Every structure is written in C-alpha cells, then in structure tokens.
C-alpha positions as CSV (number, residue, x, y, z in Angstrom):
1,M,3.5,-12.1,-14.7
2,K,6.3,-11.5,-12.5
3,A,5.4,-9.7,-9.1
4,R,7.8,-6.6,-9.2
5,G,8.5,-4.5,-5.8
6,P,6.1,-4.4,-3.0
7,D,2.8,-5.2,-2.3
8,L,1.1,-1.9,-1.6
9,S,-2.2,-3.2,-2.1
10,Q,-2.5,-3.2,1.4
11,V,-0.6,-0.1,2.5
12,T,-1.4,1.6,5.7
13,P,-0.4,4.3,7.6
14,D,2.4,3.5,9.0
15,H,3.9,1.8,5.6
16,I,3.3,5.6,4.3
17,R,5.2,7.3,7.4
18,E,8.4,4.8,7.1
19,F,8.5,5.5,2.9
20,A,7.5,9.4,3.7
21,R,10.7,10.5,5.4
22,E,12.8,10.4,2.7
23,S,10.1,11.2,-0.1
24,F,8.4,14.5,-1.6
25,P,5.0,13.9,0.5
26,G,7.4,13.6,3.6
27,D,9.2,16.7,2.9
28,L,5.7,18.7,2.4
29,G,4.6,17.3,6.1
30,I,1.8,15.1,4.5
31,E,0.5,12.7,7.4
32,P,-1.3,9.6,6.8
33,L,-4.2,9.4,9.0
34,E,-6.6,6.7,8.0
35,I,-5.7,4.6,4.5
36,E,-9.1,1.9,3.3
37,R,-10.5,0.3,0.2
38,E,-13.5,2.9,0.7
39,R,-11.1,6.0,1.6
40,S,-8.0,7.6,2.9
41,R,-7.5,10.4,4.7
42,G,-4.6,13.4,5.3
43,R,-3.3,16.3,6.5
44,I,-1.0,19.0,6.9
45,V,-0.5,21.8,9.2
46,V,0.4,24.7,7.0
47,D,3.8,26.3,7.7
48,R,6.2,28.5,5.5
49,R,7.2,26.1,3.3
50,H,3.5,25.8,1.7
51,L,2.9,29.0,1.1
52,H,3.4,31.5,-2.1
53,P,5.2,34.9,-1.7
54,G,1.9,36.7,-0.8
55,G,1.2,34.8,2.3
56,Y,-0.8,31.8,1.0
57,V,-0.9,28.1,0.4
58,H,0.7,27.5,-3.0
59,G,-1.5,25.4,-5.8
60,G,1.0,23.3,-6.1
61,V,0.4,22.2,-2.3
62,W,-3.1,21.7,-2.6
63,T,-2.4,19.5,-5.5
64,A,0.8,17.9,-3.5
65,L,-1.7,17.0,-0.9
66,G,-4.5,15.6,-3.3
67,D,-2.7,13.9,-5.6
68,T,-1.0,12.5,-2.0
69,V,-4.0,10.9,-0.7
70,A,-5.4,9.8,-4.3
71,A,-2.4,7.7,-4.4
72,W,-3.3,6.1,-0.6
73,V,-7.3,4.9,-2.0
74,T,-5.5,4.1,-5.4
75,F,-3.2,1.1,-3.8
76,R,-5.9,0.0,-2.1
77,N,-8.0,-0.6,-5.3
78,I,-5.4,-1.8,-7.3
79,P,-4.4,-5.8,-7.4
80,P,-1.2,-6.9,-5.6
81,H,2.1,-5.7,-7.2
82,H,0.5,-3.4,-9.9
83,D,1.5,0.4,-9.6
84,F,0.3,3.3,-11.6
85,T,1.0,7.0,-12.5
86,T,-1.4,9.9,-12.6
87,I,-2.5,11.3,-15.9
88,E,-4.8,13.8,-15.2
89,L,-6.1,15.8,-12.6
90,K,-8.2,18.8,-11.6
91,L,-8.0,20.9,-9.2
92,N,-10.7,23.8,-8.1
93,A,-9.7,26.0,-4.9
94,F,-12.4,27.5,-3.2
95,A,-10.9,29.3,-0.1
96,S,-7.1,30.4,0.9
97,G,-4.9,28.9,3.3
98,R,-2.4,30.3,5.6
99,E,0.1,29.6,8.2
100,G,-1.3,28.0,11.0
101,D,-4.3,26.4,9.5
102,E,-5.1,22.9,9.3
103,I,-5.4,21.2,5.5
104,L,-7.5,17.8,5.9
105,A,-8.0,15.7,2.7
106,E,-10.3,12.9,2.1
107,A,-9.9,10.7,-1.3
108,V,-12.9,8.6,-2.3
109,P,-12.9,6.1,-5.6
110,L,-15.2,7.1,-7.9
111,H,-14.1,4.6,-10.4
112,A,-11.9,1.2,-9.8
113,G,-11.3,-0.4,-13.1
114,R,-9.0,-2.6,-14.8
115,N,-6.9,0.1,-16.7
116,T,-7.8,3.0,-14.3
117,V,-8.9,4.9,-11.3
118,V,-10.7,7.9,-10.6
119,A,-10.7,9.2,-7.4
120,E,-12.0,12.0,-5.4
121,V,-10.2,14.3,-2.7
122,K,-12.2,16.8,-1.1
123,M,-9.9,19.1,1.2
124,H,-11.0,20.8,4.6
125,R,-9.3,23.6,5.8
126,T,-9.9,24.4,9.4
127,R,-9.2,28.3,10.9
128,A,-9.7,29.7,14.2
129,G,-12.3,26.5,15.1
130,E,-14.1,26.7,11.6
131,T,-13.7,24.4,9.1
132,K,-15.1,24.8,5.3
133,L,-14.7,23.0,2.2
134,A,-11.6,24.5,0.7
135,A,-10.1,22.7,-2.7
136,N,-12.0,19.5,-4.5
137,L,-9.4,17.7,-6.9
138,I,-10.3,14.7,-9.1
139,V,-7.7,12.4,-10.6
140,T,-7.1,9.9,-12.6
141,Q,-4.5,6.8,-12.5
142,F,-3.3,4.7,-15.1
143,V,-3.0,1.1,-13.2
144,I,0.5,-0.9,-14.4
145,A,0.7,-4.8,-14.2
146,P,4.0,-6.2,-13.3
147,S,5.9,-6.3,-16.2
148,A,6.4,-10.1,-17.4
149,G,9.8,-11.7,-17.4
C-alpha cells in the first residue's frame, strides 16, 4: 500500500485548529479540547448560527458536533495514512440548547476494528452553572486503507 495523504493517526487539537479555519466544523465554531486514543473532547458555545427558527439548537448542530468529535477519536484508532467515512449515526437528544449554552461533547471508541470504528459521543449542556446530559450519538465509521499504486 502506498501512503497517501497526511498521517492523522497522531492528530492533536492544534492540528485541528489549523485545519478547521476553513472547514465545516470551523464554520460552526467547534473547538477541540482533547484528542487521545481513549477519548476526544470538543465544545461549542451556542450562538445564533446554531439555532433553528424557534430559538433552540438545530438537530444538525448536535449531529455535526458529535460526528466531528467522533472523527477525532477515530483518527487515533486507525492505522497511519488510513482514512474513514461515516456510514451510520444515531442521535438521541434529551434536552434543548439555547443561545449562550456551552455544549461539551466527549467521544469514546466502543469498537476499533480493521474495517470499522464505532464511537459513542455524550454531549452535556451547561446553562446557568448547571450541567446535564443533553444528547447521545453513536457513530459507525468505515475505515479506508490507502490505495495501491
């Protein structure tokens, strides 16, 4: 197999900050806090761009935050120069998010195999000093080996 693309198996929050400047997660203001093999953490502080017309965090924002943080832990659990793509995800939201809330997402790998990685992301919302579990996301990633040639 020929190595293509960067080796993201040792990606760090600084790498993500650099990359995110001109990316979808960057546009959403997703901030990387920690990226390790055992877990990754990131957060957003909710502002108007995250809200649906009713004034609550849009479901796509919950999903994007969770999928992004799951991606970081996935990079740490696949071989060097491999890549992946999300093939399935399931979001359960238990609470709403509003402007000014902080949403902290923590991803842990449940399975890291040769062909797939499954991560669970718990998202906690902090509002007025109170923190509660607000959403849970399960993500399955398909691992892509470098192409030959």
